C-alpha positions in Angstrom: -17.4 -29.3 10.5 -20.1 -27.2 12.2 -17.5 -25.5 14.4 -15.4 -24.7 11.3 -18.4 -23.0 9.6 -19.2 -21.0 12.7 -15.5 -19.9 12.9 -15.6 -18.9 9.2 -18.7 -16.8 9.5 -17.5 -15.1 12.6 -14.3 -14.2 10.6 -16.4 -12.8 7.7 -18.6 -10.8 10.2 -15.4 -9.4 11.8 -14.2 -8.4 8.3 -17.5 -6.6 7.7 -17.1 -4.8 11.0 -13.9 -3.0 9.7 -16.0 -0.5 7.8 -18.0 0.3 10.9 -14.8 0.9 12.9 -13.5 3.1 10.2 -16.5 5.3 10.7 -16.1 5.3 14.5 -12.4 6.2 14.5 -11.8 9.9 14.3 -8.3 9.8 12.8 -7.8 10.5 9.1 -7.6 7.4 6.8 -3.7 7.4 6.6 -3.1 7.5 10.3 -6.0 5.0 10.9 -4.3 2.4 8.7 -0.8 3.2 10.1 -2.0 2.7 13.7 -3.8 -0.5 12.6 -0.7 -1.9 11.2 1.4 -0.7 14.1 -0.8 -2.8 16.4 -1.3 -5.7 14.1 2.2 -6.5 12.8 3.9 -6.8 16.2 1.0 -8.9 17.5 1.4 -11.4 14.6 5.2 -11.5 15.2 4.5 -12.3 18.9 2.1 -15.1 17.9 4.7 -16.5 15.5 7.4 -16.6 18.2 5.1 -18.2 20.7 4.1 -20.9 18.1 7.7 -21.5 17.0 6.6 -21.0 13.4 9.3 -21.3 10.7 9.4 -17.8 9.1 12.4 -18.3 6.7 11.7 -17.3 3.1 13.9 -16.4 0.2 15.2 -12.8 0.0 13.6 -12.3 -3.5 10.2 -13.4 -2.1 10.7 -11.1 0.9 11.0 -7.9 -1.2 8.1 -8.9 -3.4 5.9 -9.6 -0.4 6.9 -6.3 1.1 5.8 -4.5 -2.1 2.5 -6.3 -2.2 2.0 -5.4 1.5 2.5 -1.7 0.4 -0.2 -2.1 -2.1 -2.5 -3.6 0.5 -1.8 -0.7 2.9 -2.7 1.8 0.2 -5.9 -0.2 -0.6 -6.9 0.2 3.1 -6.1 3.9 3.1 -8.4 4.4 0.0 -11.1 2.2 1.6 -11.2 4.2 4.8 -10.9 7.4 2.8 -14.0 6.4 0.9 -15.9 5.9 4.2 -14.8 9.3 5.4 -16.0 11.1 2.2 -19.3 9.1 1.8 -20.5 6.4 4.3 -19.9 2.8 5.1 -22.7 1.4 2.8 -21.5 3.3 -0.3 -17.9 2.4 0.4 -18.6 -1.3 0.7 -20.6 -1.3 -2.5 -17.7 0.3 -4.3 -15.5 -2.4 -2.8 -17.6 -4.9 -4.7 -16.1 -3.6 -8.0 -13.0 -5.6 -7.1 -14.4 -8.4 -9.2 -14.6 -6.3 -12.3 -11.0 -5.1 -11.9 -9.8 -8.7 -11.1 -11.5 -10.0 -14.3 -9.3 -7.6 -16.3 -6.0 -7.6 -14.3 -5.7 -11.3 -13.5 -5.6 -12.5 -17.2 -3.0 -9.8 -17.9 -0.8 -10.8 -15.0 -1.3 -14.6 -15.2 -1.3 -14.6 -19.0 -4.4 -16.5 -19.6 -7.6 -15.9 -21.5 -10.1 -13.4 -20.1 -13.3 -14.8 -18.7 -16.1 -13.0 -20.5 -18.8 -14.0 -18.0 -16.7 -12.6 -15.1 -16.2 -9.4 -17.0 -20.0 -9.1 -17.7 -20.8 -9.8 -14.0 -18.2 -7.1 -13.1 -19.8 -4.7 -15.4 -23.1 -5.3 -13.7 -21.4 -4.2 -10.5 -20.1 -1.1 -12.2 -23.6 -0.4 -13.5 -24.9 -0.6 -9.9 -22.3 1.8 -8.7 -22.9 4.3 -11.6 -26.6 4.2 -10.6 -25.8 5.1 -7.0 -23.4 7.8 -8.3 -26.2 9.4 -10.5 -28.8 9.4 -7.8 -26.5 10.4 -4.9 -24.1 13.0 -6.4 -23.0 14.1 -2.9 -21.2 10.8 -2.6 -19.1 11.5 -5.7 -15.7 11.9 -4.0 -16.3 8.8 -1.8 -17.3 6.7 -4.8 -14.2 7.7 -6.8 -11.9 6.9 -3.8 -13.8 3.6 -3.3 -13.2 2.6 -6.9 -9.5 3.3 -6.4 -9.6 1.1 -3.3 -11.2 -1.7 -5.3 -8.6 -1.4 -8.0 -5.8 -1.7 -5.5 -7.7 -4.5 -3.7 -7.8 -6.5 -7.0 -4.0 -6.2 -7.4 -2.6 -7.9 -4.3 -4.6 -11.2 -4.4 -3.5 -11.6 -8.0 0.1 -10.9 -7.2 -0.1 -13.2 -4.2 -1.0 -16.2 -6.3 2.5 -16.9 -7.5 4.0 -16.2 -4.1 1.6 -18.6 -2.3 3.0 -21.4 -4.5 6.3 -21.1 -2.5 5.4 -19.4 0.8 2.8 -20.4 3.3 -0.3 -18.1 3.7 0.7 -17.5 7.4 4.2 -16.2 6.4 2.7 -14.2 3.5 0.3 -12.4 5.9 3.1 -11.8 8.4 5.5 -10.2 6.0 2.8 -8.4 4.0 1.5 -6.6 7.1 5.1 -5.8 8.1 5.9 -4.5 4.6 2.7 -2.5 4.6 3.7 -0.9 7.9 7.2 -0.1 6.5 5.9 1.4 3.3 3.2 3.5 5.0 5.7 4.7 7.6 8.0 6.0 4.8 5.1 7.6 3.0 3.4 9.1 6.0 5.3 12.4 6.1 4.3 13.1 2.5 0.8 12.0 3.1 0.4 14.2 6.1 1.8 17.2 4.2 -0.7 16.7 1.4 -3.6 15.8 3.8 -2.9 17.5 7.2 -4.6 15.9 10.2 -6.0 17.9 13.1 -4.5 15.4 15.5 -1.7 12.8 15.1 -2.6 10.9 18.2 -5.7 8.7 18.7 -8.2 9.7 21.4 -9.0 7.3 24.2 -12.0 6.0 22.4 -10.0 5.7 19.1 -7.5 3.5 20.9 -10.3 1.2 22.0 -11.7 0.9 18.4 -8.2 0.5 17.0 -7.5 -2.4 19.3 -10.7 -4.1 18.2 -9.8 -3.4 14.5 -6.3 -4.7 14.9 -6.7 -7.7 17.3 -10.3 -8.8 16.6 -10.9 -7.9 12.9 -7.4 -8.7 11.7 -5.4 -11.1 14.0 -8.5 -13.0 15.4 -10.3 -13.1 12.0 -7.1 -14.4 10.3 -6.7 -17.2 12.9 -10.4 -18.1 12.7 -10.1 -18.4 8.9 -6.9 -20.5 9.2 -8.7 -22.8 11.7 -11.7 -23.2 9.4 -9.4 -24.0 6.5 -8.3 -27.2 8.3 -11.9 -28.6 8.0 -13.4 -26.9 4.9 -12.0 -26.0 1.5 -10.3 -22.8 0.5 -13.0 -22.5 -2.2 -15.8 -22.4 0.4 -13.8 -19.8 2.5 -13.4 -17.5 -0.5 -17.1 -17.8 -1.5 -18.1 -17.0 2.1 -16.1 -13.8 2.0 -18.5 -12.5 -0.7 -20.8 -11.9 2.3 -18.4 -9.3 3.8 -20.0 -6.2 2.2 -23.5 -7.5 2.9 -22.7 -7.9 6.6 -21.0 -4.5 6.7 -24.0 -2.8 5.1 -26.5 -4.4 7.4 -24.4 -3.4 10.4 -24.2 0.2 9.1 -28.0 0.3 8.7 -28.4 -1.1 12.3 -25.8 1.1 14.0 -25.8 4.4 12.0 -29.2 4.2 10.4 -27.6 4.9 7.1 -30.7 3.6 5.4 -32.4 6.9 6.3 -30.0 8.8 4.0 -30.2 6.4 1.0 -32.9 6.5 -1.6 -34.4 4.1 -4.1 -31.4 4.4 -6.5 -29.1 3.0 -3.8 -31.2 -0.1 -3.4 -31.5 -0.7 -7.1 -27.7 -0.4 -7.4 -27.3 -2.7 -4.3 -29.6 -5.2 -5.9 -27.6 -5.3 -9.1 -24.4 -5.8 -7.2 -25.9 -8.5 -4.9 -27.3 -10.2 -8.0 -23.8 -10.3 -9.6 -22.3 -11.8 -6.4 -25.0 -14.5 -6.2 -24.7 -15.4 -9.9 -20.9 -15.6 -9.7 -21.2 -17.7 -6.5 -23.6 -20.1 -8.2 -21.4 -20.2 -11.3 -18.3 -21.1 -9.3 -20.2 -23.6 -7.2 -21.4 -25.5 -10.2 -17.9 -25.4 -11.8 -16.3 -26.6 -8.5 -18.9 -29.4 -8.1 -18.4 -30.9 -11.5 -16.5 -34.2 -11.3 -13.0 -34.2 -12.7 
C-alpha cells in the first residue's frame, strides 16, 4: 500500500511538471503538443506490443475515442498557449476552473440533476481567477486562453465516462493519444498559417525536454497511476490529482521565481481556489466514506 501511494504521488508530481516543461520548451504551443504526441503515441504502441495487450475495440468506439483525443490535444494546445502568454502559475490556476465547467457540462451530457454545491465551489474558483485578472491585467490573454483550456479539459473526462464502461482505460489512453496525434497533424497546416512559428524543428535542448515530457510525464506517469490503481481506489487517485496545480505552482516558484512577479491579488485568488479544492475533497471524502 505504501509503495502504491508513493507511485501515485510521483505520477501527480510528474503531471505538475508538464507546465514547467511547457515554459522551458521554445516551440510554439501547437508544435509542442504535436511533438509530444509524436513521441508518446508510438511509445505506448511499443509497450502494448511488448505486453501482448488486447487492443481490439468496436469501430464505433474507435471513432468516438479519436474525436475525444482530438479534444484532449486542443486542450493541451490551449494549456501551453496560456503558459506562453502568461506564466506557469497563472495557467495552472486557470486550469482549476475545470471543476466549474464540469459542474455545468456533466449534468447536460449525462442527463442528471446539477449539483448546486459543485457549481458554487466552481464559482469560487472563477472568483479567484477574476481577482487575479483584475490585479494582473497583463496576464489577460493567458487567462482567457487558460479558461478555454479548462473548458476543453472538462469535456473529455465527461465524454470518456460512457466509453470506459466498454473499453479499458489502457486502450482508451492508447487510442486517444493516437487520435489526438491524427487530429493535430491534420490541423497543423492551418494552425501554423494562423500562428506562424519561427522554427518548425526543436532545438537540442527542446528535444531533451520533449523526451522528459513524453516519456516521464506521460508514459511513466500513466503507468505509475495504473500500478497504484491495483492497490488503492480510483476515488483516491482522482482526489490526489487535485494536487497537480499545487505541485506545479510550487515548482514554478522554485525554478522560475515566479513569486517575484505576483502580487497580493494572486495569493488571495490562489487561496480561494485552493479552498474550493479542499472543500470539494472533504465533501467527496465524506460522501465516499458513508456506509452503503
